[in-house]
C-alpha positions in Angstrom: 18.0 -52.3 -79.8 20.1 -53.7 -76.7 18.0 -56.1 -74.6 19.7 -55.0 -71.4 17.1 -53.7 -68.8 16.7 -50.1 -67.4 17.2 -49.5 -64.1 14.4 -48.1 -62.1 14.6 -44.6 -60.8 13.0 -42.4 -58.1 11.2 -39.6 -59.2 11.0 -36.0 -57.3 13.5 -33.7 -55.9 16.1 -34.8 -53.0 16.3 -31.6 -50.7 19.2 -31.8 -48.3 18.8 -30.4 -45.0 21.2 -27.4 -44.2 23.2 -27.7 -40.7 21.8 -24.5 -39.5 18.1 -25.5 -40.0 18.2 -28.6 -38.3 16.2 -28.1 -34.9 18.4 -28.5 -31.7 17.3 -30.9 -29.4 16.0 -29.2 -26.1 18.0 -30.7 -23.4 17.7 -28.5 -19.7 18.9 -31.5 -17.9 22.1 -32.0 -19.9 22.5 -27.8 -19.2 21.6 -28.3 -15.4 24.3 -30.9 -14.9 26.7 -29.0 -16.6 26.0 -25.6 -14.7 25.9 -27.5 -11.4 29.1 -28.7 -12.1 30.5 -25.4 -13.0 28.8 -23.7 -9.6 30.5 -26.6 -7.5 33.7 -26.3 -9.0 33.9 -22.7 -8.2 32.3 -23.2 -4.8 30.6 -20.4 -2.7 32.6 -17.6 -3.1 30.5 -15.1 -4.6 32.8 -12.7 -6.7 34.0 -16.0 -8.2 30.3 -17.3 -8.9 29.6 -13.9 -10.7 33.2 -14.1 -12.6 32.0 -17.7 -13.7 28.8 -17.1 -14.6 29.3 -14.0 -16.6 32.6 -15.1 -18.5 33.1 -18.9 -18.4 29.1 -20.1 -18.6 27.9 -17.6 -20.8 30.8 -18.3 -23.2 30.4 -22.2 -23.3 27.2 -23.0 -22.2 23.6 -21.7 -24.1 22.4 -19.6 -21.5 20.1 -17.7 -23.4 18.1 -20.8 -24.4 18.3 -22.0 -20.9 17.3 -19.0 -18.9 14.9 -20.6 -16.9 16.8 -23.7 -15.9 19.8 -21.3 -14.9 17.7 -19.6 -12.9 16.1 -22.6 -11.4 19.5 -24.1 -10.4 20.6 -20.3 -8.8 17.2 -20.1 -6.7 16.9 -23.3 -5.4 19.5 -25.9 -6.7 17.9 -28.0 -9.4 14.9 -27.7 -12.2 11.5 -26.9 -10.5 9.1 -29.3 -12.0 5.5 -28.9 -12.2 4.1 -28.8 -8.4 7.2 -27.5 -7.0 9.2 -30.8 -6.7 13.0 -30.7 -7.7 13.1 -32.8 -11.2 15.1 -36.1 -10.4 15.9 -34.9 -6.8 19.4 -33.4 -8.4 20.3 -30.2 -6.7 23.3 -28.4 -5.6 23.9 -26.3 -2.4 25.3 -23.4 -4.4 21.9 -21.9 -4.6 20.1 -18.9 -3.0 17.9 -21.2 -0.5 21.2 -22.7 0.7 22.9 -19.2 1.9 23.0 -18.2 5.6 20.6 -15.2 6.2 23.9 -12.8 6.3 24.9 -14.0 3.1 21.7 -13.3 0.8 22.5 -9.9 0.2 26.0 -10.7 -1.3 24.4 -13.7 -3.2 21.4 -11.6 -4.3 23.9 -9.0 -5.6 25.3 -11.8 -8.2 21.7 -11.5 -10.1 21.8 -7.8 -10.0 25.2 -7.5 -11.6 24.7 -10.7 -14.0 21.2 -8.9 -15.2 22.7 -5.4 -15.6 25.4 -7.1 -18.0 23.2 -9.4 -19.9 19.4 -7.5 -19.5 17.7 -10.1 -21.8 17.5 -12.1 -18.4 15.7 -9.4 -16.4 11.9 -10.4 -17.5 12.7 -14.0 -16.8 13.8 -13.1 -13.5 10.5 -11.5 -12.4 8.7 -14.6 -13.9 11.0 -17.0 -12.1 10.5 -15.2 -8.5 6.7 -15.3 -9.6 7.0 -19.1 -10.3 9.0 -19.9 -7.3 6.2 -17.7 -4.7 3.6 -20.0 -6.5 5.1 -23.1 -5.8 6.9 -22.2 -2.6 4.5 -24.2 -0.1 5.8 -27.3 -1.9 9.3 -26.7 -2.6 10.6 -24.6 0.1 10.5 -24.7 3.9 10.0 -21.8 6.4 13.8 -20.5 6.7 13.9 -20.9 2.8 10.8 -18.9 2.2 12.5 -16.0 4.5 15.8 -16.1 2.4 13.6 -15.9 -0.8 11.9 -13.1 0.5 14.6 -11.2 1.7 16.3 -11.6 -2.0 13.0 -10.4 -3.3 13.2 -7.5 -1.3 16.6 -6.5 -2.4 15.9 -6.9 -6.2 12.4 -4.9 -5.8 14.6 -2.2 -4.5 17.1 -2.3 -7.2 14.1 -2.3 -9.8 14.9 -5.1 -11.6 11.8 -7.2 -10.7 8.0 -5.7 -10.7 6.3 -5.1 -7.8 3.0 -6.7 -9.1 4.6 -10.4 -8.7 3.6 -9.8 -5.0 0.0 -10.3 -6.1 0.4 -13.9 -6.1 0.8 -14.0 -2.1 -3.0 -13.7 -1.9 -3.5 -17.1 -3.5 -5.6 -19.4 -1.0 -3.0 -22.1 -1.1 -0.2 -19.9 0.0 -2.7 -18.2 2.6 -2.7 -21.3 4.3 -0.1 -22.3 7.5 1.1 -18.7 6.9 3.3 -19.2 4.0 2.4 -15.9 2.3 3.1 -14.5 5.8 6.7 -16.1 6.6 7.8 -14.9 2.9 6.2 -11.1 3.4 7.8 -10.8 7.2 11.5 -11.3 5.7 10.8 -9.6 2.6 9.7 -6.5 5.1 12.3 -7.0 7.5 14.9 -6.5 4.9 13.2 -3.8 3.0 13.0 -1.4 6.2 16.9 -2.3 7.0 17.7 -1.0 3.4 14.7 1.9 2.9 12.0 3.6 4.4 8.2 2.5 5.3 7.0 5.3 2.8 8.8 3.2 -0.1 7.2 -0.1 1.0 4.0 1.3 1.2 4.3 2.7 -2.4 5.5 -0.7 -3.5 2.5 -2.6 -1.9 0.5 -0.3 -3.6 1.9 -0.8 -6.9 1.4 -5.0 -6.0 -2.3 -4.2 -5.4 -2.0 -5.6 -2.1 -4.4 -4.5 0.7 -2.7 -1.9 2.6 -3.5 -3.1 5.8 -2.2 -6.4 4.6 -5.1 -8.5 5.8 -5.1 -10.5 2.5 -1.9 -12.2 3.2 -3.1 -13.9 6.7 -5.1 -16.7 6.9 -9.1 -16.2 7.1 -10.4 -15.9 10.4 -8.9 -14.3 13.9 -5.7 -13.9 12.5 -7.0 -11.9 9.7 -7.8 -9.3 12.5 -6.0 -6.1 12.7 -5.2 -6.7 16.1 -3.6 -10.1 15.4 -1.7 -8.4 12.7 -0.4 -5.4 14.9 0.5 -7.9 17.6 2.2 -10.4 14.8 4.4 -7.5 14.2 5.0 -6.4 17.1 6.6 -9.7 18.3 8.5 -10.2 15.2 10.0 -6.7 16.5 8.9 -4.9 13.2 8.0 -1.4 15.1 7.1 0.2 11.7 5.0 -2.3 10.4 3.4 -2.0 14.1 2.7 1.4 13.3 1.5 0.9 9.6 -1.1 -1.3 10.7 -2.0 1.4 13.4 -2.4 4.0 10.6 -4.4 1.8 8.4 -6.8 0.7 11.5 -7.3 4.7 11.8 -7.7 4.9 8.2 -10.6 2.1 8.0 -12.2 3.6 11.1 -12.3 7.4 9.7 -13.5 5.5 6.4 -16.5 3.8 8.2 -17.4 7.0 10.1 -17.6 9.1 7.3 -19.7 6.6 5.2 -22.0 6.1 8.9 -22.1 9.9 9.2 -23.5 10.3 5.6 -26.1 7.8 6.2 -27.5 9.4 9.1 -27.5 12.8 7.7 -29.1 11.7 4.3 -31.7 9.6 6.0 -35.0 11.7 6.3 -36.0 9.8 9.2 -32.7 10.1 11.0 -32.6 9.8 14.7 -30.6 12.7 16.4 -29.9 10.7 19.7 -28.9 7.5 17.7 -26.4 9.8 15.8 -25.0 11.7 18.9 -24.6 8.0 20.8 -22.7 7.2 17.6 -20.2 10.0 17.5 -19.7 10.2 21.2 -18.5 6.4 21.1 -16.7 6.9 18.2 -14.9 9.6 19.9 -14.4 7.5 23.4 -13.2 4.7 21.4 -10.6 6.9 20.0 -11.6 5.9 16.6 -11.7 9.2 15.6 -10.7 12.6 17.2 -13.6 15.6 18.5 -12.1 17.8 15.6 -12.6 15.2 13.0 -16.1 14.3 13.9 -17.3 17.5 14.0 -15.6 18.6 10.7 -17.1 15.4 8.9 -20.4 16.1 10.4 -20.6 19.6 9.2 -19.3 18.6 5.9 -21.9 15.8 5.4 -24.7 18.7 6.4 -23.3 21.1 4.0 -23.2 18.5 1.1 -26.6 16.7 2.2 -28.9 19.2 0.2 -29.9 20.5 -3.3 -28.2 23.9 -2.1 -24.7 21.9 -2.6 -24.9 22.3 -6.4 -26.2 25.6 -6.6 -24.2 29.1 -7.1 -26.3 30.6 -4.4 -26.9 28.7 -0.8 -30.7 28.8 0.0 -32.2 29.2 3.5 -32.8 25.5 3.6 -29.1 24.8 4.6 -29.3 27.3 7.5 -32.6 25.5 8.5 -30.9 21.8 8.1 -27.7 23.1 9.8 -29.3 24.5 12.7 -31.3 21.3 13.4 -27.7 19.9 14.8 -26.7 22.9 17.0 -27.3 20.8 20.1 -25.1 18.2 19.0 -22.3 20.5 18.2 -22.7 22.1 21.7 -22.3 18.7 23.2 -19.0 18.1 21.4 -17.0 21.6 21.3 -17.1 22.4 24.9 -13.5 23.8 24.9 -12.1 27.3 23.7 -9.8 25.1 21.6 -12.2 22.9 20.1 -14.4 26.1 19.5 -11.6 27.6 17.7 -10.7 24.6 15.6 -14.1 24.1 14.4 -14.1 27.9 13.4 -11.1 26.9 11.1 -12.8 23.7 9.7 -15.6 25.9 9.0 -13.5 28.2 7.0 -11.6 25.8 5.3 -14.6 24.0 4.4 -16.1 27.3 2.6 -12.9 28.0 1.3 -12.8 24.7 -0.6 -16.3 24.9 -1.5 -16.9 28.5 -3.6 -20.2 28.4 -3.5 -20.4 28.4 0.3 -17.7 31.4 0.7 -20.5 33.9 1.6 -21.9 31.6 4.4 -19.0 31.7 6.7 -20.0 34.8 8.8 -23.9 33.9 9.0 -22.9 30.2 10.0 -20.6 31.9 12.8 -23.3 34.1 13.8 -25.7 31.1 14.2 -23.5 29.3 15.9 -22.8 32.1 18.5 -26.2 32.9 19.0 -27.2 29.1 19.5 -24.2 29.1 22.5 -22.0 26.9 20.5 -19.3 29.1 20.1 -18.3 31.9 22.9 -17.5 35.2 22.2 -13.4 35.1 23.2 -13.0 32.2 20.9 -14.6 34.4 18.1 -12.4 37.0 18.9 -9.3 35.2 19.3 -9.9 33.0 16.0 -10.3 36.8 14.5 -7.3 38.1 15.6 -4.7 34.9 15.9 -6.2 31.9 15.4 -7.4 31.9 11.7 -6.5 29.6 9.4 -4.5 31.3 6.4 -6.6 29.7 3.8 -8.8 32.8 2.5 -7.9 34.3 5.4 -8.6 38.1 3.8 -12.0 37.2 2.8 -13.3 35.7 5.8 -11.8 38.1 8.3 -13.5 40.7 5.8 -16.6 38.8 6.4 -16.3 38.6 10.3 -15.0 42.1 11.0 -18.2 44.1 11.9 -19.4 41.0 14.1 -16.0 41.2 16.0 -16.4 44.9 16.4 -19.8 44.6 17.8 -18.5 41.8 20.0 -15.8 43.9 21.4 -18.0 46.9 22.1 -20.7 45.0 23.8 -18.3 43.3 26.2 -17.1 46.7 26.6 -20.5 47.9 27.4 -21.2 45.0 29.9 -17.9 46.2 31.6 -18.8 49.4 31.9 -22.3 48.8 33.2 -20.7 46.4 36.0 -18.4 49.4 37.1 -21.5 51.9 37.5 -22.9 49.2 40.0 
């Protein structure tokens, strides 16, 4: 037996890590430096920048992995750290917020063309803008926020980013010091240069923003519709001024409807109080006379159990009769009387259970001197609404014949005298 000692051996199996399984280090700063160098070599020539990004950068750099870093650089010139500061204060001027206002559309086209070629970056772009909006108070000045707002409008118009990202503008830290307002004003201005108000309104609705835009203005006097209208007027955005006025009118109508319903449904309602409220609303221009009588009639018709009944009971007519004096105080002119009849006609047409009540309602209003015979006859002959006209003209035929014959008899009596 040999006296030579055995060498110790290691137990177990040695696994060799394959190169493809080795985890590559994540180095966004290295990517940032490389992309900044490439951008600055090309300069601020937008056509060449697009060519560099599509051909050179995507070929030599891992753009897909560092997509967020790429977008940070293209928007603000460097990597956005937590809180909005630029990491290491390393940045380039070849970016969106360093462009002249007149060049924003051309620079934004780089994003549009690049993403059409590389669709995988589209979702990241939306998230990128959402992120910058949330930190723009810290990392952008007013001019830069305006440039971002303009670019956002162009990207929204192209359908590349979702409108929902605008919901972030209602955050408290952005509302202060008009940060959201500055961004939004630039967005609105650019949008209205490219598209119309209707499409902007649709986008705001998709973003779940208050149509009156009050929720992006600071709490207090600046949130009033008077201030908002005045602000957009100073900015020269006349379409936004009209939009705010339209919203004000809509709000006034909604409030008017709710108040009228409260009055009518209150068993202890005060007729003089209701009359004063309607008169004030009309005088202040919150509602028109026609709208006021339309809403009042509708509220009365829908206030009782009869509204859900197939056959309208006498209780409806008794309830309606209590408001004749009020109606009479509003529909004083020939034109208003015809418009009132048309609103009643349209209500009866829209509410099938009231279809057969039309003639009796008109007769009661005539008997109470709310409607004059000349207005009724003109309505019948030429001024009626087209909605359900066959039915309603048929109902009114005998009454109109009676009115005309009665008028002829009166004329005959006068001639005999």
